[in-house]
N, C-alpha and C positions, 0 to 999 in steps of 0.2 A: 544267219542273222536277217531281220526283218528291214525292210526299206523305210518305214516312217518312226520316227520318235514316240516314244510309247513314254505314258505315265499312267498310274493307275490309284484308287482310293478303295478300300474295303468300307464296309457298313456292317460289320457283324450284324448289328441289334435290329436289323430288318428280317433276320430269321428267327428270332426271339421271342414275337408274339404268335400266339395260336388259339384260336376261337377264344381271342377277347381277354388274355392273360398271358403273362409271362411263362416262356416254356423253351427252357434252352434245347434247342433239337439237335441232334446226329448231324454230321454232314457225310459226305461220302464216304470217308475213311472212316465213319461209324464214332469218330471223336466230338467230344461236344465242346470242345474249342478250335478254333482254325488260327492257325499261324497267319500274320499279316505280311502274308508276300503276295504281290501280284507278277504276272511275268508276260511275255508277249514272243509267241513264235511266228515262225511266217504264216501258220494256218490259222492259228487258234491264239485264246487267252487263258490263263488258269489263275487260279487263286488256290491259297489254302496250303494244304499237305503237299499236296502233288505237287505246287509251284517251288514247296521247299525243298522238295527232292530232288530236283533239278538245279539248285543254284550253282551247282560245281560246271553243270553243262553248257548253263545260261548266265551266267553271271552278268554280263553288261547290259541286261534287257530284264533282269530280276530285281524288284524294289521292296526294298525293306528298312525306310527310316522314317520314323518317326517323328513329331513335331516335338521337338528340343531345340535349346540354343545350340547354337554351333561349336560354343565351346563346352558341351556337354561331356564327359566321360565317354559315356555310350556310344555318344554320334563318332568321335574322334575312334573308338577303339572299332567301331564297327569300318570308318575310312580306311584303315590300315589293310584291311581284307576285301576291299571292294575295287574293283577295277574301275570307279564313277569319281569324277571330277566334284568335288562338294565345294560350292561357294560359300561364304559367309556374308549376307545379306542384311543389315541390320540386325544382326547377332541369331539369324534364320537361317541354317542350314540349306542350299539350292543344290539341286542336281544338273553339272552341266555334261552335256552329250552332244555328239556332233553326228549331222544328218547330211546327205547331200551337199558336203562341203559348208555346211553350217551350224553355228553351235547354237543350241537350243540350251533354255535351263526350266526346269520344273521345281516347283514347290514342295515342301516337306506335306506331310498327308494333311494335316489342319486345313492350310491356307490352299492347299489343291484342292481339300473339299469345297471350302467355301467359296473360292473362285470357281468352282463347278457349280456351284448352284446359282451364282450371279448370271452366268452363263450358258447355261443349261443347251439353248436352244443354238448355238452355233456348232457348226457341224466339227470344228478340231475337237471341241468340248466332245461332242457325242461321241465321237470314235473312240475315247478312250474312260468315259462313263459307262460301266457294268450295269445291267439291267435292274439289279437289286437297289444298287444307291440311287439310282435315277428315279424308282418309283419312289424309295421312303424322302426324298426330297420332295416331289410333289404332291405325295399322296401323305404328307409327315401328320396331318389332322385324323389322318384316320388311324393310327396309334394311339396319337397322345390325345386323341379325342377332338371335336370339331373345332376348326379355325373359324378367327374373321378378321375383317379387314376394319378400318376405322376411314370416314370419309368427311373432313369439314375444310369450309372458308375461313381463312382467319385473318385479320386486318394485321399490320404492320405493329399497330400496339398491342398486339394479341387479342385483339375482341374478337366474338364471335355473336354477340346478339344484343338487342336493343329492344327493351320492352316488348318481348314475346316474338320481335321479329326480326329479319335482318337489318342492318346498317345502312346498306349499298343495294342498290338496283342494278342488276348483271343476270339478264335473260338468259346470256349465253354461258354465264356459270351455271345457271339451273338447268338449263339445257343438258350440261355437260355431268352435272348430278344425278338428273332423271337418266339419262344414258347408260351411265357408269352402272348404276344400282340396277339395272333391269337389264343390263346385257347378261346373257348367259349362251354357254357354247352348245349346249343341249337344248333343244328348243321343247321338250318335255319337263323340263324342269324350272324353277323359278328362283328367285334371290330372297333373300329376309332382308328386312332392314328394322333394327333394334332402338328403339327411342325411349329417354324420357319422359315424363306425363307434360312439362309445358313445352316440350319438341313437338309431341304432338296436337297439342290444342295451340301451337304456333304454325302449324299447316291450314292455309285457308281452307274453310270449310268445303269448297268445292272440290277440291283435290285432296279429301281426308276420309278414308284413312289412301295411302297412294298406292296410285293403281299397278297392275301386276306384279305384285311384290307380297309377299306374306307380311304384316305390319303387326309387330310385339310391340307394346307398350309396358314399362318398367313404373311401377308405382305401388305403394302400400296403404295407399288413401282411397282410390280410384275401387271400383267396382264394376263386374262385367257388363254392370246393365248402365255405368258411364261411357260404354264404348260400342262402336259397331259389331253388329253381329260375327263379322270375319276378322277382324280385329282381336288377338289374344291377348291377356292380360297375363304380368309375372311379378314377382316382387322385387327381384335383381338379375344382374346381368348371368350370374352364373348357375340360377335358377332357370334361368331362359337358356342354356345353353344345354343344361342336363336335362330338361324339357325335351329339346330338338333331339336331343343323342338318343333319349329312351322310345322315342316313337318311331320305330324305322320304317314306317310306311311312309312317315312326315318327311323324313330323314333322309329318304330314298330321292325325295321330290325337288331336294333342295339343291342348289348350283355353289352359289356366294351367301355368305352372311356379312352384313353392312352393318356397322353403327354409326349411327348418324345423330346424335348429339341426347343430354345438353353437357355440360361442362362436367358434374358429378359421374355422369357416363362416361364421358371419354377419360375421365382420370382412371376410374376402375378398369375400362378396356385398355387403355395404355399400360397397365400393371399386371395385367393377365399374361399368363404362358401363352392364354389363348392366341394371343394378339400376333398378326401376321404381318400386316401391312397398314401403314398410315398414307391414303390417299388426300395429299394436302393441295389448296389451294392458296397460295400466297397471295395475299393484295398488297399491294405496294404503296399503299397511304394508310394514316392513320384514322380511325373514324370513333366516334361520342359511340359507346360500347356499355353495357352493365352485364354483361356475360362474356368472362375469356376462358381463353381454354389455358387448360395447366399444362407445366413444362413437362414437354417430350422428353423422355427419358434419354438420357447419353447412350442406350444398346440400339436406336436407331439411328440408321445410316442411307443415306441418298444411294436409289439403287436406278440401274437404267431402266428410262419409264416404257410403257409398250408402246404398240403403235398406233392404239386406239386414242392416245390422248394426244391434244395439240402442244405442238413446240415452241418452245420461246415464247416471248412476250406476248401476251395477249393484253388488247384495249377497246373498252368499251365506254359510254360517256365518260371519257379523259382521265378514266382509273384504269393503271395499269396492273395484272396481274399473271400469274403463272403457275403452272399445273407440277407439282413433283411428287414423288413416291419415296416414303422411307421404309423399311425394311429391318424387323427386328433380326439381331444378331445374337 
């Protein structure tokens, strides 16, 4: 038996897209469906048919517990035939195993998949996530379409703007915005910033368009002659995303797409399935504002911040603020 604890998830849909369309391809056993079994031996990992066939030989380290309630008849039936300790944790089944004189518990598939996504870069998680699910997590936009992030500074009273500008003077926050929306891992690529008409013209003329980023302005009243030659004009957010998707050369040169305002664009962005994360600067004071951030949907939850983002409470000009990241679930 393996000397390390094992847990697994499967992501069959990562094999269902071929050449830009759904295509349920056959697996190694020439079947078009794969049993949701994951097993670990001393030397390798196996999934699907091969794993199902070795249940009797390796029962302790073969997993087939889907995300159901602990009192679900299917779960209770499986517990009778499995040498696994299954705990009732908040009405959800968790597997308990012993390893090196220590007891470990593992979440059932759906919750483990979410935890895997959150902690993807932790070694303990990397050890048990197969390549296909990892890539389907990291590159989800490739299958579902391009994704984007939203970035905004918001006051305690949910204000984001006043008379076409910002209600506060925070140079460090502006620097954070600039660095975050420009940062790329691949130096041959650049990021995109998408904004509404008022947001674009609210940027000081000397900084317009925003440098080192592809600027896209959303408007149905402007014409191309109203903008700089290097600025793209699109009527709405979804049309802008489709434009980027359909231009393969342009798409291949883009790393991250950022939504930067204003309120109407933020509302559409947060409601879109394309929205991945919200990078929010929470300003812990109220300000006079005439533009406000729409309500953040309940399906966004705070996640662990990335190492590039300043930690803890920041203070400038007697104004306290903190950087947060929310991710769509």
